[in-house]
Each structure stands twice: as C-alpha cells, then as structure tokens.
SEBAMAR-417255 format. One line per 5 residues: their letters; for each residue z, x, y of C-alpha. Coordinates in nm, 3 decimals, m for minus. Example, Ala and Ser with C-alpha at 12.3 -4.5 7.8 and 13.67 -1.06 7.14 Angstrom:
BEGIN
as = 0.780/1.230/m0.450; 0.714/1.367/m0.106
//
This chain:
BEGIN
xxxxx = m5.161/m4.090/9.335; m5.188/m4.036/8.948; m5.045/m4.291/8.709; m4.624/m4.153/8.594; m4.641/m4.023/8.213
xxxxx = m4.425/m4.094/7.953; m4.119/m3.898/7.916; m3.982/m3.723/7.530; m3.697/m3.506/7.459; m3.807/m3.192/7.290
xxxxx = m3.653/m3.255/6.980; m3.853/m3.532/6.981; m4.256/m3.310/7.041; m4.402/m3.403/6.721; m4.521/m3.060/6.535
xxxxx = m4.827/m2.946/6.715; m4.812/m3.151/7.005; m4.729/m2.976/7.352; m4.529/m3.077/7.648; m4.458/m2.947/7.972
xxxxx = m4.092/m2.892/8.066; m3.928/m3.135/8.352; m3.604/m3.102/8.346; m3.278/m2.891/8.115; m3.011/m3.092/8.073
xxxxx = m2.777/m2.869/7.842; m2.449/m2.823/7.810; m2.430/m2.431/8.092; m2.443/m2.168/7.788; m2.715/m2.295/7.624
xxxxx = m2.901/m2.385/8.025; m2.870/m1.997/8.094; m3.039/m1.949/7.781; m3.303/m2.164/7.787; m3.398/m2.050/8.111
xxxxx = m3.338/m1.657/8.000; m3.580/m1.765/7.756; m3.844/m1.903/8.049; m3.807/m2.219/8.006; m3.823/m2.401/8.361
xxxxx = m3.938/m2.637/8.488; m4.339/m2.677/8.431; m4.315/m2.422/8.092; m4.576/m2.570/7.852; m4.418/m2.548/7.506
xxxxx = m4.539/m2.637/7.199; m4.374/m2.749/6.808; m4.462/m2.520/6.613; m4.242/m2.630/6.322; m3.932/m2.727/6.150
xxxxx = m3.699/m2.657/5.891; m3.672/m2.854/5.582; m3.440/m3.066/5.710; m3.614/m3.049/6.086; m3.339/m2.917/6.233
xxxxx = m3.377/m2.588/6.329; m3.775/m2.644/6.484; m3.928/m2.356/6.613; m4.121/m2.312/6.968; m4.430/m2.187/7.161
xxxxx = m4.271/m2.100/7.507; m4.456/m1.823/7.669; m4.597/m1.611/7.386; m4.266/m1.575/7.241; m4.175/m1.802/6.915
xxxxx = m3.789/m1.973/6.927; m3.593/m2.131/6.700; m3.397/m2.417/6.845; m3.113/m2.733/6.741; m3.203/m3.052/6.744
xxxxx = m2.859/m3.131/7.000; m2.989/m2.918/7.218; m3.364/m2.943/7.221; m3.250/m3.378/7.273; m3.167/m3.227/7.599
xxxxx = m3.507/m3.079/7.713; m3.627/m3.383/7.904; m4.055/m3.320/7.852; m4.387/m3.501/7.942; m4.675/m3.441/7.704
xxxxx = m4.956/m3.225/7.814; m5.236/m3.389/7.769; m5.689/m3.259/7.779; m5.778/m3.256/8.090; m5.423/m3.351/8.295
xxx = m5.274/m3.027/8.484; m4.941/m2.930/8.497; m4.692/m3.086/8.662
//
C-alpha cells in the first residue's frame, strides 16, 4: 500500500511543477467549464506561468494552455506529480 500523497490546490502549484487533479470543488458553471476543457480526475496539470500580480496563472492541461483565476484554481485539489510515482 502506497503512502498518501500530500494534497495541494491548483492555485498553490509552483511554476514549472505538475500535479494530478483529484477533485473539482468549483462552483457549478466553472466546474462544468473546466470539465469541458478536460480537467477531470487524474489529469496531469502543469503550472507554466503566472501573471505579474500572480493572477491569473496559465496551466498546461491536455496539451492546451489555459488561464485560470486564482479564486477558481483554489477550488481544484491536486496531488503532486513525483518522479517514479504513477498517476492516480
């Protein structure tokens, strides 16, 4: 049995780091939009850059670069991607 991975939110993901989406707790309209863009459980997400004030941030999701506001990204929980650890 593998130990639990620490959980973080998409808004806290450092630039250049990746994680796997675990849960989307965004409000229904934003939840639907992100699901339509391919952000579903187990999807790898990489933070590519942040705006000058840290908001919004650009994330690589299934080959597309998507800008998401910090408030919306805070509702997405991830587990960090680690070398040698399989996707959930």
